[in-house]
ZAVOPA-718855 format. One line per field, with one value per atom (N, C-alpha, C, O): residue number from 1; residue in three letters; atom name; x, y, z. Coordinates in nm, 3 decimals, decimal comma. Example, Ala and Ser with C-alpha at 12.3 -4.5 7.8 and 13.67 -1.06 7.14 Angstrom:
// residues 2
nr	1:1:1:1:2:2:2:2 $
rest	Ala:Ala:Ala:Ala:Ser:Ser:Ser:Ser $
atom	N:CA:C:O:N:CA:C:O $
x	1,319:1,230:1,320:1,424:1,285:1,367:1,290:1,341 $
y	-0,569:-0,450:-0,330:-0,332:-0,225:-0,106:0,003:0,114 $
z	0,780:0,780:0,780:0,846:0,708:0,714:0,787:0,804 $
END
This chain:
// residues 151
nr	1:1:1:1:2:2:2:2:3:3:3:3:4:4:4:4:5:5:5:5:6:6:6:6:7:7:7:7:8:8:8:8:9:9:9:9:10:10:10:10:11:11:11:11:12:12:12:12:13:13:13:13:14:14:14:14:15:15:15:15:16:16:16:16:17:17:17:17:18:18:18:18:19:19:19:19:20:20:20:20:21:21:21:21:22:22:22:22:23:23:23:23:24:24:24:24:25:25:25:25:26:26:26:26:27:27:27:27:28:28:28:28:29:29:29:29:30:30:30:30:31:31:31:31:32:32:32:32:33:33:33:33:34:34:34:34:35:35:35:35:36:36:36:36:37:37:37:37:38:38:38:38:39:39:39:39:40:40:40:40:41:41:41:41:42:42:42:42:43:43:43:43:44:44:44:44:45:45:45:45:46:46:46:46:47:47:47:47:48:48:48:48:49:49:49:49:50:50:50:50:51:51:51:51:52:52:52:52:53:53:53:53:54:54:54:54:55:55:55:55:56:56:56:56:57:57:57:57:58:58:58:58:59:59:59:59:60:60:60:60:61:61:61:61:62:62:62:62:63:63:63:63:64:64:64:64:65:65:65:65:66:66:66:66:67:67:67:67:68:68:68:68:69:69:69:69:70:70:70:70:71:71:71:71:72:72:72:72:73:73:73:73:74:74:74:74:75:75:75:75:76:76:76:76:77:77:77:77:78:78:78:78:79:79:79:79:80:80:80:80:81:81:81:81:82:82:82:82:83:83:83:83:84:84:84:84:85:85:85:85:86:86:86:86:87:87:87:87:88:88:88:88:89:89:89:89:90:90:90:90:91:91:91:91:92:92:92:92:93:93:93:93:94:94:94:94:95:95:95:95:96:96:96:96:97:97:97:97:98:98:98:98:99:99:99:99:100:100:100:100:101:101:101:101:102:102:102:102:103:103:103:103:104:104:104:104:105:105:105:105:106:106:106:106:107:107:107:107:108:108:108:108:109:109:109:109:110:110:110:110:111:111:111:111:112:112:112:112:113:113:113:113:114:114:114:114:115:115:115:115:116:116:116:116:117:117:117:117:118:118:118:118:119:119:119:119:120:120:120:120:121:121:121:121:122:122:122:122:123:123:123:123:124:124:124:124:125:125:125:125:126:126:126:126:127:127:127:127:128:128:128:128:129:129:129:129:130:130:130:130:131:131:131:131:132:132:132:132:133:133:133:133:134:134:134:134:135:135:135:135:136:136:136:136:137:137:137:137:138:138:138:138:139:139:139:139:140:140:140:140:141:141:141:141:142:142:142:142:143:143:143:143:144:144:144:144:145:145:145:145:146:146:146:146:147:147:147:147:148:148:148:148:149:149:149:149:150:150:150:150:151:151:151:151 $
rest	Met:Met:Met:Met:Ala:Ala:Ala:Ala:Ile:Ile:Ile:Ile:Asp:Asp:Asp:Asp:Ile:Ile:Ile:Ile:Phe:Phe:Phe:Phe:Leu:Leu:Leu:Leu:Thr:Thr:Thr:Thr:Leu:Leu:Leu:Leu:Ser:Ser:Ser:Ser:Val:Val:Val:Val:Phe:Phe:Phe:Phe:Leu:Leu:Leu:Leu:Thr:Thr:Thr:Thr:Ala:Ala:Ala:Ala:Trp:Trp:Trp:Trp:Leu:Leu:Leu:Leu:Gly:Gly:Gly:Gly:Trp:Trp:Trp:Trp:Arg:Arg:Arg:Arg:Ala:Ala:Ala:Ala:Gly:Gly:Gly:Gly:Phe:Phe:Phe:Phe:Thr:Thr:Thr:Thr:Arg:Arg:Arg:Arg:Thr:Thr:Thr:Thr:Phe:Phe:Phe:Phe:Phe:Phe:Phe:Phe:Ala:Ala:Ala:Ala:Gly:Gly:Gly:Gly:Leu:Leu:Leu:Leu:Ala:Ala:Ala:Ala:Gly:Gly:Gly:Gly:Phe:Phe:Phe:Phe:Leu:Leu:Leu:Leu:Ala:Ala:Ala:Ala:Ile:Ile:Ile:Ile:Phe:Phe:Phe:Phe:Ala:Ala:Ala:Ala:Ala:Ala:Ala:Ala:Ser:Ser:Ser:Ser:Lys:Lys:Lys:Lys:Tyr:Tyr:Tyr:Tyr:Pro:Pro:Pro:Pro:Tyr:Tyr:Tyr:Tyr:Gln:Gln:Gln:Gln:Glu:Glu:Glu:Glu:Gly:Gly:Gly:Gly:Ile:Ile:Ile:Ile:Asn:Asn:Asn:Asn:Phe:Phe:Phe:Phe:Tyr:Tyr:Tyr:Tyr:Leu:Leu:Leu:Leu:Val:Val:Val:Val:Phe:Phe:Phe:Phe:Ala:Ala:Ala:Ala:Ile:Ile:Ile:Ile:Thr:Thr:Thr:Thr:Ala:Ala:Ala:Ala:Leu:Leu:Leu:Leu:Leu:Leu:Leu:Leu:Ala:Ala:Ala:Ala:Ile:Ile:Ile:Ile:Met:Met:Met:Met:Ala:Ala:Ala:Ala:Gly:Gly:Gly:Gly:Gly:Gly:Gly:Gly:Phe:Phe:Phe:Phe:Thr:Thr:Thr:Thr:Leu:Leu:Leu:Leu:Arg:Arg:Arg:Arg:Leu:Leu:Leu:Leu:Ile:Ile:Ile:Ile:Ser:Ser:Ser:Ser:Phe:Phe:Phe:Phe:Phe:Phe:Phe:Phe:Tyr:Tyr:Tyr:Tyr:Leu:Leu:Leu:Leu:Asn:Asn:Asn:Asn:Ile:Ile:Ile:Ile:Leu:Leu:Leu:Leu:Asp:Asp:Asp:Asp:Lys:Lys:Lys:Lys:Ile:Ile:Ile:Ile:Gly:Gly:Gly:Gly:Gly:Gly:Gly:Gly:Ala:Ala:Ala:Ala:Val:Val:Val:Val:Leu:Leu:Leu:Leu:Ser:Ser:Ser:Ser:Ala:Ala:Ala:Ala:Cys:Cys:Cys:Cys:Ile:Ile:Ile:Ile:Trp:Trp:Trp:Trp:Leu:Leu:Leu:Leu:Ile:Ile:Ile:Ile:Val:Val:Val:Val:Ser:Ser:Ser:Ser:Val:Val:Val:Val:Asn:Asn:Asn:Asn:Ile:Ile:Ile:Ile:Ile:Ile:Ile:Ile:Val:Val:Val:Val:Pro:Pro:Pro:Pro:Thr:Thr:Thr:Thr:Val:Val:Val:Val:Ile:Ile:Ile:Ile:Cys:Cys:Cys:Cys:Gly:Gly:Gly:Gly:Asn:Asn:Asn:Asn:His:His:His:His:Val:Val:Val:Val:Ser:Ser:Ser:Ser:Asp:Asp:Asp:Asp:Arg:Arg:Arg:Arg:Thr:Thr:Thr:Thr:Ser:Ser:Ser:Ser:His:His:His:His:Ile:Ile:Ile:Ile:Tyr:Tyr:Tyr:Tyr:Lys:Lys:Lys:Lys:Thr:Thr:Thr:Thr:Ile:Ile:Ile:Ile:Ser:Ser:Ser:Ser:Asn:Asn:Asn:Asn:Ile:Ile:Ile:Ile:Met:Met:Met:Met:Gln:Gln:Gln:Gln:Ser:Ser:Ser:Ser:Lys:Lys:Lys:Lys:Ile:Ile:Ile:Ile:Pro:Pro:Pro:Pro:Val:Val:Val:Val:Phe:Phe:Phe:Phe:Lys:Lys:Lys:Lys:Asp:Asp:Asp:Asp:Tyr:Tyr:Tyr:Tyr:Val:Val:Val:Val:Pro:Pro:Pro:Pro:Gln:Gln:Gln:Gln:Leu:Leu:Leu:Leu:Leu:Leu:Leu:Leu:Glu:Glu:Glu:Glu:Arg:Arg:Arg:Arg:Lys:Lys:Lys:Lys:Ile:Ile:Ile:Ile:Met:Met:Met:Met:Glu:Glu:Glu:Glu:Arg:Arg:Arg:Arg:Arg:Arg:Arg:Arg:Lys:Lys:Lys:Lys $
atom	N:CA:C:O:N:CA:C:O:N:CA:C:O:N:CA:C:O:N:CA:C:O:N:CA:C:O:N:CA:C:O:N:CA:C:O:N:CA:C:O:N:CA:C:O:N:CA:C:O:N:CA:C:O:N:CA:C:O:N:CA:C:O:N:CA:C:O:N:CA:C:O:N:CA:C:O:N:CA:C:O:N:CA:C:O:N:CA:C:O:N:CA:C:O:N:CA:C:O:N:CA:C:O:N:CA:C:O:N:CA:C:O:N:CA:C:O:N:CA:C:O:N:CA:C:O:N:CA:C:O:N:CA:C:O:N:CA:C:O:N:CA:C:O:N:CA:C:O:N:CA:C:O:N:CA:C:O:N:CA:C:O:N:CA:C:O:N:CA:C:O:N:CA:C:O:N:CA:C:O:N:CA:C:O:N:CA:C:O:N:CA:C:O:N:CA:C:O:N:CA:C:O:N:CA:C:O:N:CA:C:O:N:CA:C:O:N:CA:C:O:N:CA:C:O:N:CA:C:O:N:CA:C:O:N:CA:C:O:N:CA:C:O:N:CA:C:O:N:CA:C:O:N:CA:C:O:N:CA:C:O:N:CA:C:O:N:CA:C:O:N:CA:C:O:N:CA:C:O:N:CA:C:O:N:CA:C:O:N:CA:C:O:N:CA:C:O:N:CA:C:O:N:CA:C:O:N:CA:C:O:N:CA:C:O:N:CA:C:O:N:CA:C:O:N:CA:C:O:N:CA:C:O:N:CA:C:O:N:CA:C:O:N:CA:C:O:N:CA:C:O:N:CA:C:O:N:CA:C:O:N:CA:C:O:N:CA:C:O:N:CA:C:O:N:CA:C:O:N:CA:C:O:N:CA:C:O:N:CA:C:O:N:CA:C:O:N:CA:C:O:N:CA:C:O:N:CA:C:O:N:CA:C:O:N:CA:C:O:N:CA:C:O:N:CA:C:O:N:CA:C:O:N:CA:C:O:N:CA:C:O:N:CA:C:O:N:CA:C:O:N:CA:C:O:N:CA:C:O:N:CA:C:O:N:CA:C:O:N:CA:C:O:N:CA:C:O:N:CA:C:O:N:CA:C:O:N:CA:C:O:N:CA:C:O:N:CA:C:O:N:CA:C:O:N:CA:C:O:N:CA:C:O:N:CA:C:O:N:CA:C:O:N:CA:C:O:N:CA:C:O:N:CA:C:O:N:CA:C:O:N:CA:C:O:N:CA:C:O:N:CA:C:O:N:CA:C:O:N:CA:C:O:N:CA:C:O:N:CA:C:O:N:CA:C:O:N:CA:C:O:N:CA:C:O:N:CA:C:O:N:CA:C:O:N:CA:C:O:N:CA:C:O:N:CA:C:O:N:CA:C:O:N:CA:C:O:N:CA:C:O:N:CA:C:O:N:CA:C:O:N:CA:C:O:N:CA:C:O:N:CA:C:O:N:CA:C:O:N:CA:C:O:N:CA:C:O:N:CA:C:O:N:CA:C:O:N:CA:C:O:N:CA:C:O:N:CA:C:O $
x	1,311:1,399:1,357:1,362:1,315:1,271:1,144:1,124:1,057:0,934:0,966:0,903:1,064:1,104:1,160:1,129:1,241:1,298:1,186:1,184:1,092:0,978:0,898:0,867:0,864:0,785:0,858:0,798:0,986:1,062:1,071:1,043:1,109:1,121:0,986:0,977:0,883:0,752:0,694:0,625:0,721:0,674:0,746:0,683:0,877:0,951:0,903:0,890:0,876:0,826:0,689:0,667:0,599:0,466:0,471:0,394:0,561:0,577:0,628:0,584:0,721:0,773:0,662:0,648:0,585:0,473:0,370:0,313:0,345:0,253:0,306:0,229:0,437:0,499:0,476:0,442:0,495:0,476:0,331:0,302:0,239:0,096:0,038:-0,043:0,079:0,024:-0,095:-0,157:-0,128:-0,238:-0,372:-0,453:-0,394:-0,524:-0,554:-0,663:-0,458:-0,480:-0,494:-0,580:-0,408:-0,414:-0,548:-0,611:-0,590:-0,716:-0,835:-0,920:-0,840:-0,956:-0,955:-1,061:-0,839:-0,836:-0,894:-0,974:-0,854:-0,912:-1,061:-1,140:-1,097:-1,238:-1,321:-1,434:-1,265:-1,337:-1,367:-1,477:-1,270:-1,293:-1,403:-1,492:-1,395:-1,496:-1,634:-1,733:-1,642:-1,772:-1,831:-1,951:-1,747:-1,795:-1,851:-1,956:-1,780:-1,830:-1,960:-2,054:-1,965:-2,084:-2,204:-2,312:-2,184:-2,294:-2,341:-2,461:-2,247:-2,286:-2,358:-2,450:-2,319:-2,386:-2,525:-2,612:-2,546:-2,677:-2,772:-2,890:-2,722:-2,805:-2,908:-2,870:-3,038:-3,141:-3,148:-3,196:-3,101:-3,111:-2,973:-2,906:-2,929:-2,793:-2,782:-2,679:-2,885:-2,878:-2,786:-2,779:-2,715:-2,630:-2,513:-2,441:-2,498:-2,382:-2,407:-2,317:-2,526:-2,562:-2,468:-2,429:-2,431:-2,340:-2,209:-2,160:-2,154:-2,025:-2,036:-1,944:-2,148:-2,169:-2,179:-2,118:-2,255:-2,267:-2,130:-2,092:-2,057:-1,922:-1,833:-1,768:-1,829:-1,741:-1,780:-1,693:-1,909:-1,954:-1,925:-1,880:-1,950:-1,923:-1,774:-1,735:-1,691:-1,546:-1,498:-1,414:-1,550:-1,512:-1,549:-1,471:-1,668:-1,711:-1,623:-1,589:-1,586:-1,500:-1,360:-1,301:-1,309:-1,176:-1,181:-1,084:-1,291:-1,305:-1,309:-1,250:-1,378:-1,381:-1,240:-1,202:-1,163:-1,024:-0,941:-0,854:-0,966:-0,894:-0,922:-0,832:-1,049:-1,083:-1,019:-0,971:-1,019:-0,956:-0,806:-0,747:-0,745:-0,601:-0,568:-0,466:-0,652:-0,631:-0,642:-0,568:-0,733:-0,749:-0,625:-0,578:-0,573:-0,452:-0,334:-0,254:-0,321:-0,212:-0,226:-0,126:-0,347:-0,371:-0,322:-0,270:-0,338:-0,296:-0,153:-0,113:-0,077:0,064:0,083:0,172:0,003:0,013:0,067:0,039:0,143:0,191:0,282:0,272:0,369:0,462:0,387:0,421:0,285:0,203:0,124:0,104:0,080:0,008:0,099:0,056:0,223:0,317:0,354:0,360:0,378:0,409:0,290:0,307:0,171:0,050:0,029:-0,017:0,061:0,048:0,143:0,106:0,266:0,363:0,318:0,326:0,270:0,226:0,101:0,094:0,003:-0,120:-0,093:-0,148:-0,010:0,022:0,093:0,061:0,188:0,261:0,167:0,177:0,076:-0,019:-0,115:-0,140:-0,168:-0,259:-0,187:-0,242:-0,063:0,011:0,043:0,036:0,079:0,106:-0,019:-0,010:-0,133:-0,256:-0,286:-0,319:-0,274:-0,303:-0,200:-0,237:-0,073:0,029:0,034:0,050:0,020:0,030:-0,094:-0,084:-0,209:-0,332:-0,374:-0,451:-0,326:-0,372:-0,257:-0,254:-0,161:-0,058:0,038:0,056:0,098:0,197:0,133:0,191:0,016:-0,044:-0,076:-0,066:-0,115:-0,143:-0,017:-0,020:0,093:0,220:0,271:0,319:0,263:0,313:0,230:0,285:0,098:0,010:0,027:0,014:0,054:0,066:0,202:0,216:0,302:0,439:0,485:0,414:0,606:0,666:0,748:0,827:0,729:0,797:0,733:0,611:0,813:0,763:0,756:0,847:0,648:0,637:0,721:0,731:0,782:0,868:1,001:1,070:1,035:1,161:1,147:1,247:1,027:1,002:0,971:0,865:1,062:1,042:0,954:0,868:0,976:0,897:0,750:0,661:0,727:0,590:0,518:0,404:0,584:0,523:0,490:0,383:0,582:0,562:0,446:0,358:0,446:0,340:0,205:0,105:0,201:0,077:0,022:-0,098:0,109:0,063:0,011:-0,090:0,080:0,036:-0,099:-0,189:-0,112:-0,238:-0,353:-0,461:-0,331:-0,440:-0,475:-0,588:-0,381:-0,413:-0,471:-0,556:-0,426:-0,470:-0,592:-0,667:-0,611:-0,724:-0,815:-0,784:-0,927:-1,011:-1,069:-1,104:-1,081:-1,138:-1,051:-1,102:-0,920:-0,829:-0,813:-0,761:-0,856:-0,838:-0,915:-0,865:-1,038:-1,121:-1,120:-1,188:-1,043:-1,044:-0,949:-0,828:-1,001:-0,921:-0,994:-1,111:-0,928:-0,995:-1,038:-0,973:-1,147:-1,204:-1,103:-1,094:-1,028:-0,932:-0,828:-0,793:-0,778:-0,677:-0,735:-0,668:-0,858:-0,921:-0,930:-0,904:-0,968:-0,975:-0,838:-0,824:-0,737:-0,601:-0,546:-0,479:-0,574:-0,527:-0,594:-0,529:-0,723:-0,795:-0,745:-0,734:-0,713:-0,659:-0,519:-0,485:-0,441:-0,306:-0,308:-0,220:-0,408:-0,419:-0,460:-0,431:-0,525:-0,571:-0,459:-0,482 $
y	0,243:0,129:0,041:-0,082:0,104:0,027:-0,050:-0,161:0,008:-0,060:-0,183:-0,287:-0,170:-0,284:-0,398:-0,515:-0,363:-0,465:-0,531:-0,654:-0,450:-0,506:-0,602:-0,712:-0,560:-0,645:-0,775:-0,882:-0,765:-0,885:-0,983:-1,101:-0,934:-1,022:-1,081:-1,199:-0,999:-1,048:-1,149:-1,243:-1,131:-1,229:-1,362:-1,468:-1,357:-1,481:-1,550:-1,672:-1,471:-1,528:-1,593:-1,705:-1,526:-1,584:-1,704:-1,798:-1,701:-1,818:-1,938:-2,050:-1,913:-2,023:-2,078:-2,199:-1,987:-2,032:-2,108:-2,207:-2,062:-2,133:-2,268:-2,363:-2,279:-2,407:-2,506:-2,622:-2,457:-2,544:-2,584:-2,698:-2,493:-2,522:-2,599:-2,690:-2,565:-2,629:-2,554:-2,473:-2,582:-2,515:-2,542:-2,452:-2,667:-2,705:-2,634:-2,579:-2,633:-2,564:-2,414:-2,350:-2,357:-2,213:-2,174:-2,078:-2,250:-2,221:-2,235:-2,146:-2,344:-2,366:-2,274:-2,244:-2,229:-2,131:-1,997:-1,936:-1,953:-1,830:-1,844:-1,754:-1,959:-1,986:-1,991:-1,942:-2,049:-2,056:-1,917:-1,891:-1,828:-1,691:-1,620:-1,559:-1,629:-1,562:-1,623:-1,551:-1,756:-1,821:-1,792:-1,771:-1,792:-1,766:-1,625:-1,605:-1,528:-1,389:-1,377:-1,312:-1,438:-1,431:-1,497:-1,438:-1,617:-1,689:-1,616:-1,606:-1,566:-1,497:-1,366:-1,328:-1,296:-1,170:-1,193:-1,107:-1,308:-1,339:-1,409:-1,424:-1,451:-1,519:-1,421:-1,312:-1,456:-1,357:-1,323:-1,216:-1,411:-1,387:-1,359:-1,448:-1,235:-1,200:-1,145:-1,087:-1,160:-1,106:-1,191:-1,313:-1,125:-1,195:-1,266:-1,209:-1,390:-1,467:-1,544:-1,611:-1,534:-1,609:-1,583:-1,676:-1,458:-1,422:-1,499:-1,556:-1,501:-1,567:-1,719:-1,785:-1,775:-1,919:-1,961:-2,060:-1,886:-1,917:-1,903:-1,985:-1,798:-1,778:-1,898:-1,953:-1,938:-2,048:-2,181:-2,257:-2,210:-2,337:-2,342:-2,445:-2,233:-2,230:-2,245:-2,320:-2,174:-2,184:-2,326:-2,380:-2,385:-2,522:-2,621:-2,710:-2,607:-2,696:-2,681:-2,780:-2,558:-2,536:-2,594:-2,652:-2,578:-2,633:-2,786:-2,851:-2,844:-2,990:-3,040:-3,144:-2,968:-3,006:-2,999:-3,083:-2,900:-2,890:-3,006:-3,056:-3,050:-3,166:-3,293:-3,373:-3,313:-3,431:-3,423:-3,523:-3,305:-3,286:-3,311:-3,370:-3,267:-3,288:-3,437:-3,482:-3,513:-3,659:-3,723:-3,816:-3,674:-3,726:-3,694:-3,777:-3,573:-3,533:-3,619:-3,662:-3,642:-3,728:-3,870:-3,936:-3,918:-4,054:-4,071:-4,177:-3,968:-3,976:-3,927:-3,907:-3,907:-3,866:-3,735:-3,724:-3,639:-3,508:-3,402:-3,283:-3,443:-3,350:-3,242:-3,127:-3,276:-3,175:-3,068:-2,950:-3,109:-3,011:-2,924:-2,805:-2,984:-2,910:-2,804:-2,692:-2,840:-2,746:-2,633:-2,517:-2,666:-2,561:-2,468:-2,346:-2,524:-2,441:-2,353:-2,240:-2,405:-2,325:-2,207:-2,098:-2,229:-2,119:-2,011:-1,892:-2,053:-1,957:-1,882:-1,760:-1,954:-1,890:-1,792:-1,682:-1,830:-1,741:-1,615:-1,505:-1,631:-1,514:-1,422:-1,300:-1,478:-1,395:-1,321:-1,202:-1,390:-1,324:-1,211:-1,103:-1,237:-1,134:-1,015:-0,901:-1,040:-0,929:-0,843:-0,721:-0,906:-0,830:-0,745:-0,627:-0,803:-0,729:-0,619:-0,506:-0,650:-0,552:-0,438:-0,322:-0,467:-0,362:-0,273:-0,154:-0,329:-0,249:-0,188:-0,092:-0,240:-0,189:-0,144:-0,029:-0,231:-0,202:-0,092:0,007:-0,108:-0,009:0,128:0,228:0,138:0,271:0,338:0,460:0,261:0,317:0,374:0,482:0,302:0,348:0,470:0,565:0,468:0,579:0,705:0,815:0,690:0,805:0,880:1,002:0,810:0,874:0,936:1,014:0,904:0,952:1,038:1,060:1,086:1,165:1,077:1,128:0,946:0,853:0,863:0,863:0,872:0,883:0,747:0,665:0,722:0,595:0,595:0,492:0,709:0,714:0,641:0,606:0,619:0,552:0,401:0,330:0,350:0,207:0,157:0,187:0,080:0,030:-0,094:-0,107:-0,185:-0,308:-0,276:-0,327:-0,191:-0,154:-0,089:-0,125:0,006:0,077:-0,019:-0,010:-0,108:-0,203:-0,297:-0,316:-0,356:-0,451:-0,380:-0,433:-0,261:-0,186:-0,150:-0,164:-0,105:-0,070:-0,193:-0,185:-0,306:-0,428:-0,473:-0,508:-0,472:-0,515:-0,426:-0,476:-0,297:-0,206:-0,203:-0,169:-0,237:-0,237:-0,371:-0,374:-0,482:-0,615:-0,667:-0,747:-0,623:-0,671:-0,551:-0,469:-0,540:-0,421:-0,396:-0,282:-0,500:-0,482:-0,390:-0,311:-0,399:-0,319:-0,177:-0,090:-0,152:-0,020:0,088:0,197:0,056:0,153:0,137:0,211:0,041:0,015:0,107:0,105:0,186:0,267:0,266:0,304:0,223:0,226:0,368:0,465:0,379:0,509:0,602:0,720:0,550:0,632:0,689:0,807:0,607:0,655:0,754:0,849:0,733:0,824:0,965:1,063:0,974:1,105:1,170:1,290:1,091:1,147:1,191:1,294:1,115:1,152:1,280:1,367:1,293:1,414:1,536:1,645:1,518:1,629:1,667:1,785:1,571:1,597:1,672:1,754:1,645:1,711:1,856:1,935:1,894:2,033:2,128:2,248 $
z	-8,337:-8,322:-8,204:-8,212:-8,095:-7,978:-8,010:-7,961:-8,093:-8,132:-8,217:-8,201:-8,307:-8,389:-8,304:-8,327:-8,206:-8,116:-8,037:-8,022:-7,985:-7,911:-7,998:-7,954:-8,121:-8,209:-8,243:-8,241:-8,273:-8,310:-8,193:-8,210:-8,076:-7,960:-7,919:-7,885:-7,921:-7,878:-7,978:-7,938:-8,107:-8,206:-8,187:-8,193:-8,163:-8,139:-8,010:-8,006:-7,906:-7,781:-7,800:-7,753:-7,867:-7,887:-7,983:-7,967:-8,080:-8,168:-8,089:-8,110:-7,998:-7,914:-7,823:-7,807:-7,763:-7,679:-7,762:-7,715:-7,884:-7,972:-8,014:-8,029:-8,032:-8,064:-7,950:-7,972:-7,827:-7,712:-7,694:-7,658:-7,720:-7,700:-7,818:-7,799:-7,937:-8,055:-8,110:-8,041:-8,236:-8,304:-8,237:-8,218:-8,202:-8,148:-8,017:-8,000:-7,926:-7,797:-7,817:-7,756:-7,903:-7,928:-7,990:-7,947:-8,089:-8,157:-8,063:-8,057:-7,989:-7,901:-7,780:-7,725:-7,737:-7,627:-7,673:-7,602:-7,792:-7,847:-7,876:-7,848:-7,932:-7,962:-7,833:-7,831:-7,728:-7,601:-7,547:-7,497:-7,557:-7,510:-7,589:-7,530:-7,721:-7,804:-7,786:-7,772:-7,785:-7,768:-7,630:-7,617:-7,527:-7,392:-7,378:-7,317:-7,433:-7,428:-7,507:-7,461:-7,624:-7,708:-7,638:-7,632:-7,584:-7,519:-7,394:-7,369:-7,315:-7,192:-7,221:-7,148:-7,327:-7,359:-7,420:-7,409:-7,483:-7,542:-7,443:-7,473:-7,329:-7,230:-7,175:-7,132:-7,175:-7,139:-6,989:-6,953:-6,903:-6,758:-6,702:-6,650:-6,712:-6,673:-6,532:-6,496:-6,451:-6,315:-6,230:-6,245:-6,140:-6,044:-6,111:-6,193:-6,073:-6,116:-6,247:-6,296:-6,302:-6,422:-6,539:-6,609:-6,560:-6,670:-6,658:-6,755:-6,538:-6,516:-6,528:-6,576:-6,484:-6,497:-6,644:-6,684:-6,722:-6,864:-6,932:-7,015:-6,895:-6,950:-6,918:-7,007:-6,792:-6,750:-6,813:-6,857:-6,819:-6,876:-7,026:-7,077:-7,096:-7,240:-7,268:-7,357:-7,192:-7,211:-7,181:-7,253:-7,076:-7,041:-7,150:-7,182:-7,206:-7,314:-7,438:-7,503:-7,472:-7,588:-7,564:-7,654:-7,443:-7,411:-7,409:-7,450:-7,363:-7,366:-7,511:-7,542:-7,598:-7,739:-7,798:-7,880:-7,756:-7,800:-7,750:-7,822:-7,628:-7,573:-7,650:-7,677:-7,686:-7,767:-7,906:-7,958:-7,964:-8,095:-8,086:-8,176:-7,977:-7,958:-7,948:-8,001:-7,881:-7,874:-8,012:-8,044:-8,092:-8,228:-8,312:-8,390:-8,297:-8,370:-8,326:-8,410:-8,197:-8,147:-8,199:-8,228:-8,210:-8,258:-8,402:-8,438:-8,483:-8,623:-8,645:-8,760:-8,540:-8,545:-8,622:-8,708:-8,593:-8,657:-8,560:-8,577:-8,460:-8,358:-8,415:-8,372:-8,509:-8,561:-8,640:-8,633:-8,716:-8,788:-8,689:-8,713:-8,580:-8,477:-8,414:-8,390:-8,388:-8,327:-8,423:-8,383:-8,549:-8,648:-8,665:-8,669:-8,675:-8,687:-8,566:-8,579:-8,447:-8,325:-8,323:-8,280:-8,370:-8,375:-8,473:-8,443:-8,589:-8,690:-8,643:-8,656:-8,589:-8,542:-8,428:-8,428:-8,333:-8,222:-8,270:-8,225:-8,361:-8,413:-8,490:-8,478:-8,569:-8,644:-8,552:-8,571:-8,453:-8,358:-8,284:-8,267:-8,242:-8,170:-8,260:-8,215:-8,385:-8,477:-8,496:-8,496:-8,512:-8,530:-8,407:-8,420:-8,290:-8,166:-8,142:-8,110:-8,157:-8,124:-8,225:-8,185:-8,354:-8,455:-8,455:-8,485:-8,423:-8,429:-8,296:-8,296:-8,184:-8,054:-7,966:-7,922:-7,939:-7,839:-7,884:-7,813:-8,001:-8,047:-8,071:-8,029:-8,137:-8,150:-8,017:-8,005:-7,918:-7,786:-7,723:-7,665:-7,734:-7,677:-7,753:-7,691:-7,884:-7,965:-7,943:-7,931:-7,938:-7,928:-7,796:-7,793:-7,690:-7,560:-7,534:-7,440:-7,614:-7,591:-7,707:-7,804:-7,693:-7,799:-7,895:-7,974:-7,886:-7,975:-8,112:-8,123:-8,215:-8,350:-8,416:-8,402:-8,489:-8,559:-8,687:-8,754:-8,722:-8,840:-8,816:-8,911:-8,691:-8,661:-8,666:-8,656:-8,681:-8,678:-8,818:-8,873:-8,876:-9,012:-9,014:-9,101:-8,921:-8,917:-8,888:-8,954:-8,789:-8,752:-8,870:-8,901:-8,936:-9,048:-9,163:-9,223:-9,193:-9,304:-9,275:-9,358:-9,156:-9,120:-9,114:-9,162:-9,056:-9,045:-9,183:-9,207:-9,273:-9,409:-9,483:-9,552:-9,470:-9,538:-9,482:-9,558:-9,349:-9,287:-9,330:-9,363:-9,329:-9,359:-9,507:-9,542:-9,594:-9,736:-9,782:-9,871:-9,724:-9,768:-9,693:-9,747:-9,570:-9,489:-9,462:-9,375:-9,534:-9,522:-9,384:-9,352:-9,302:-9,168:-9,084:-9,005:-9,100:-9,019:-9,071:-9,001:-9,194:-9,253:-9,177:-9,155:-9,139:-9,070:-8,918:-8,848:-8,867:-8,723:-8,650:-8,675:-8,562:-8,471:-8,337:-8,332:-8,228:-8,098:-8,061:-8,100:-7,987:-7,952:-7,885:-7,920:-7,789:-7,717:-7,812:-7,803:-7,902:-7,997:-8,096:-8,135:-8,136:-8,231:-8,172:-8,241:-8,045:-7,979:-7,970:-7,996:-7,934:-7,921:-8,056:-8,065:-8,159:-8,293:-8,339:-8,398:-8,314:-8,353:-8,276:-8,333:-8,148:-8,069:-8,120:-8,122:-8,159:-8,208:-8,341:-8,367:-8,424:-8,555:-8,543:-8,634:-8,434:-8,418:-8,391:-8,375 $
END
């Protein structure tokens, strides 16, 4: 029951934050993080501060591209669609992260049973059956704990 309350409140909070930020900012912020990590890890000269400089420059360029896109969206009066898209995107990203990483970590370390959580079980089953990427995904730490628990 506590997990259901946590998921419900946190989804509403992230949807509200996504509404305030909008789809464009939410999308480009996530994209900036992924692109920056990818570019910095592929940079051949990673000694010293180079990794961090490549990360910062790549993230800044992606965020600037998002700013230009946001001005274009504002010019065409698409702000309400941007806000609705931001709320939906933020809620979806948070559901994916919380159902696949946060809640299993909390449940696995405690004596809390996932049988008491109806929302978590339903969302987790739907995600794992409809999206094949999540079916085989289990973080290393959780995999070890689950294997120890089964013994």
